[in-house]
N, C-alpha and C positions, 0 to 999 in steps of 0.2 A: 367550429364547435367548441364550447366552453369545457375546459377540463375540470374534473371534480376537485373540490377543495381537499388539500392534504392536511388532515388533522395532525399527523406526525410532524409535518413541517411547522405548524403553528406551535406545537408543544416545544419543539427545539428552539424556536425563536423566543418564546416566553421563558424558557429555562435559563437563557443567557441573562435575562433581566432579573431573575429571582422574584421573590415576593409570594410564592406559593401558588400562583395561578396555573403554572405548568403542571404541578402535582395534582391539582384538582381536575384539570382536563384529562390528564392521564388516567386518573381513577375512573372518570366517566367513560373513557375509551375502553378500558379493561372491562368495565361493566357491560357496555354495549356489545363488545365483540365476544366475550366469554361468559357473561352473566356471573361474574365474580364481584364480591364487595371488597375492594382493596382498601386497606387501612395502612397508615404510617408510610405512605408513599414517599420515597426518598430518591432524588436524582443525583447520580454521581457527577462530579465535576473534575474530570481528570484530563491529563494532557493528551491521551490517546483518542478521545472521542471527538475526532475532527469532523466526521460526517455521520455521526451516530449519537445515540443517547442510551444510557443504561442506568440501572439503579435497582431498588428493592421495594418490595411491598409485602404486607402480611394479609392473610385471610384466616378463617377459622380452621383451614386445613394446613396451616404452617406458613413458613417464610419462603419467598420466591425472588428470583432475579429476572429482570426483563431487559431486553435489548432490541433496538431497531436501528437500521441504517436508513437514512433519508437523503436521497439525492434530489437536488433541485430540478424541477421539471420531470420528475420520474414518471408522471402519468402519461407523458407523451413519448416515452422511450420504449424501445423494444425489449423483449425478454420478460422473464418472470423471476421475482425474488424468491428466495427461501424454499428451494426444492430440497428440503432438509434430509429426506430419506436417501438421496442419491449417494452420499458419501458413506452412509452406513451399509447400504447394499453392496457397495464396492469393497467393503472390508476395512475402511479407515476408522481410526479411533475418533468418534465424534459424539458429543453429548447431545442427545435427542431432546428437543423441547417437549414440554408437557402440553403447551398450548401454542397455536400458531395461526396468524392471520396473514393472508397474502393479498388482501384487498388493496387496490391502488390507493396510496395515501394513508393507508391504515395498516401497514405491514409491520408486524411485531411478533417477537418470540418470547415465551415465558418458560423459565427453567426452575427446577427446585433450587433453592439457594444453597451454594456451596461455601465451605470455609477455605478451600484451596486458593492459592494466589494465582494470578495470571502469570504466564511466562515472562511477559513484559516487565512486571514488577520485580521478578527474581533477577532478571538480567540488569535492570536499572541499578539494583543494589550492588551488583558486581561491577558495574561501570563506576560507581562511587567508591567502592572499597573492594579490591580484589581479594578473593579467598580461594586458594588453590583447590581445596577439597570441594567446595561448593561449585566452583567453576567446572571442574572435571565431571561432577554429577549432572550439571546442566547440559554440558556439551554431549555427554553420553546419551542423555534423553533426546537431544536433537538428532543425534545419529540414528537412534532407533526409529524416531518418527520419519526421518528422511528416507530410510530404507523401506518403511511401510508405504510411504507415498510413492517412491520409485516403483515398487511392485505393482501398485494400482495403475500407475501411468503405463507401465509396460504391458500389463494385462488388458488395458482398455484402449491402447493406441490403435487408431483405425482411420482410414481415409474419411474425409468429411467434404461436404459440399459447401460452397460459399453461403448458400441460404441457411444451412445448419449452423455454421459458425456465426453468421449475422444475428441469429435468434438468441444467442447467449447473452446474459446480462453483464458479463465481465467487461464488455466494451464501454459501460458507463464509467468504469475506472480509468479508461484510456481515451479512446477516440472521441466518445461523445462529450468529453470535457473540453474538446478543442472546437466544437461546433455549436450552433444553435439548432437543436432538433425541434421539429422533425424536418425542417427545410434543409438543414445541413450547411448553413452559411459558415464560411471560414474567413478570417478567424472569428470565433464566437465563444460561447460558453464561458468557462472559467478563464481560458486564455485571454479573452477579450476583457472580461471584468477585472481580472487580477492585474494585467500587465500593460496591455496595449494603450499607449498614450499617457502612461503614468511616469513619474519620477522615481528613481531608485537612489536612496541615500546609503552610501557606504562610508566607512571611516575615511575622512579627508576628501571625499569626492562624491558628487551627485551627478547622475546621468539620466537623460530622458530615454524613454523606450526606443525611439528611433535610432539613437546613437548606440545604446547598449546592445540592442538586438543584432547590430551588425558587427560588434566587436569580436575579435578573437581573444579568448582567454589565455593568459600565460600564468599558470599556477605553480608557484615555487620553482620557476625556471623552466617548466614544461609547457610548450605551446600546443594548443589543440586546434584541429582542422576546422571544426564547425562551431559557429557562434550560436547563441540561443535562438535567434530568429530562424536560422537554417535548420536547426534541430526540430523546432516546432513544425516547420514546413515539411520536413522529411517524415516526421511522425504522422502528419495529416495524410500524406500519400501512402506510406508503407504499412501503417497500422489500421488502415481502413479495413473493416470486417471482411469485405469481399477479397482482400488480398492475403488473408491469413489462413486460408485453407491448405496452403501448400505443404505445411508440415504435419498435417493430420490433426486429430483431436483426441483428447483424453478426458476421463472423469477427474474433476479437480474441485478443490474448495475455491480457488481463485483469488481469495483475499485473506490468506492465513497469516496476517501479521500477528505478532505475539500477544496483543491485547485480545485476540480471538482464540487464545490457546490456554487451557488450564495446565497448571503444573502440579501434578499429584505426587507427593512425596510419601513413600511408604517404606518402612523397614530398611532404610539406608540407600534406597535407589529412587529414581523419579521416572514418571511417565507423563507424556503429554497427550492432551485430547483437544480436538477442535471444538469450537462452538460458533454460532452466528454464521452459518453458511449462506450469507445473502446472495453471493455470486456463484454458488455451486452450479455445475453443469456437466453434461455428458459429452459435449462437443466443444470443450474449451480448447482454443488454439494451443497446441503443445508448447510452442515457444513463449507464450504468455503465462502458462500455468504457474510457474515459480517465480515470476518477475517480482510481483508485489512482496512475496515472502523474502526474496533475496535482498531487495532494497530496504524495506521497512524494518526488517529484523536485524540487519547488519550495517548497511551503508548509511542509514539514517542516524546512526549512533556513534559515540555517545552525545546526547544532549542537544545537538544543534537544531534538529527538526522539532522535537517535542518539548524541549526545555530551553528555549532560546535565551532566557535570562541567565540560566546556569552557564550556557555556553559563552555568553559575553563575560562572565566572571572568570572562566577557566582558560579561555583562549584569546589570542590576539590575532587580528587580521587587518590588513591595509591594502589599499588599491591606488594605482596611479595609471593615468592614461597616456599612452605614447602612440599618436596616430590612431590606427584602428585596432590597437592591441591594449587590452586591459591587463595590467600586471598585478597579480594578486600574491601577497605573501601572507601565509598563515601557519600557525603552529598546531593546528588540529591534527589529531591522530586517533585511529580507532583503538579501543581498549583491547586487553588480552582476550577477553571472552568473545568479543566481536570478531577478532582475527581467527580465533579457533572455530567459531561458527561458520565463517566463510570457507575455511578449509573443509569442514564437514559437508557443507552444501555442495562444494565442488566435487569432492571424492565420492560421496554417497548418493548424489542425485544427479547433478547436471552432466557430468562426464558420461556415466552409463546411459542416461537418457539420450544424449546427443549421439552416442555410439549406436544405440538402437535405431535412431532415425537414419543414420548413415547406412546402416546395414540393410535397412528396408528401402533404401533409395528415397527417403522422405525428408532429407535435410537440405533446405534451400542453400544455395551458394552464399547468400547474404545473411545467414542466420546470426552472425555477430552483430550486424546492423540492426536487425529486428530486436534482439535482446537489449542492445544499447538504447534504442529509442524507447523501449518500454521502461527501462530503468530511468531514463531521463524524465519521463512524464510522471513517475511516481512522486517525487518531491515537489515538482513545480506546479502540479495541478491538484495535489491533495489539500493544500492550503496556500494562502497568499504569502509568498516569501518576501514581499516588499517590507522594508522597515516601516513601522508605524501603521500598516494596514490592519494587522491583527496583533499577534503577539511578538512579531519579529523585530529585531533591532538591527542597526547597521552591521554589527559584527556577525550575527547569526545569518543575516540576509546574504552577506558576501560569501561566507562559508557555504551556505546552502546552494547558491547559484553556482559556485565554483565546483562543488561536488556533483551537482546535476550535470554540468558540462563534462567533467571528468568521466562520469558514467556514460554519457551519450556520445562522446566524440572520441575518435582515435587521436593519439598524440601525433604531432607532426614528426617527431623523432623521439626515441627513448621509450621508456615504459613507466607505468605507475601501477598501483594496486589493482585497478580494474583490468588493465591490459594483462597483468600476470594471472588474474583470475580467468579471463577468457582463454588465454593460452593453455591454462591448466585443464580446462574442460573441453578443449578442441579435440575432437576424435581423430583429426588428421595429423596430430602431433604425437610423437613418442610411441 
């Protein structure tokens, strides 16, 4: 059966080329869907729009902001985008769209235009230049949001069936990027297109996928148990939707990276509010609910994922191969604001959530593995990390793949920042 044409996919493709055709088609789409006459359509070109498109337009009724997430092959996938009312009904701070379409290939949200910055932009400025007062305000806002999210998780935590879990669209961010849906061939999807059979250029070293996928990474002297290929295989097995019902389900945004969060500063304090709930759901697997947020708002920064050119200017990284071990030396470090955000995420959300799962006898014995595999898939499948494939260069590629392995694998010995984070949230410790 032929799948319907995705107009949002066509618009995304044309937007990369420029020339105004994407804006014209977007105006036509808005007219067809909502009977609005859009003028001055402008598409934003920012580093956070990896799988989405956003921008502005005007009508006789004022100025508006639009956004849509477009996943390749979405018409053949399970689940439904944009159940925007779920989060509001659960009590989460979320900006409700004025207009919404959930038609396959034509899924788009329209909001009244704001002057507030996105939280991602606020934090990027702090990555560039630390400001103690601004940092404390931002971290305090994150704590309030994390506490609100935790309350919703605890209030909505419930047993779920494999079928209920499988129906959630969040799997498009994880499992379904590993396969070719609907048949489910593995390796497929982005994994196959991005990496399998390709060459990887690092500073001073180039490796093919067959060799790299089997290498153990040794990053700044710490060796990791699992290579990239083994981590993808483990994720394909353990993050299969049918396997993720064991920790129950919650109401969650599912994709609350900070480019989907408004930063509302009023009278000396700040408040955060979600938007673009493309992957919101009522039966989100509990252990996946905060994974995207944790990685993309903290471990992906500063710069290496979203600003690879800046990363290459600021950091140094080198690689050498010894047998089946890839020795990586790099001077990348998280900024003060990202370290503070990780502490908040551990204290205000992850640890009490896992404690509640344990108290209800819903915490799988391998919860650390599940969380790690989810963290590993965040950077590797959100965009192509190979140098020269898109925006990445040899330095950012090596840093990115190293951090992905650090997130996904336990060290052979010793500890690193991810190990300390997992120890801090482990309800069986302390």
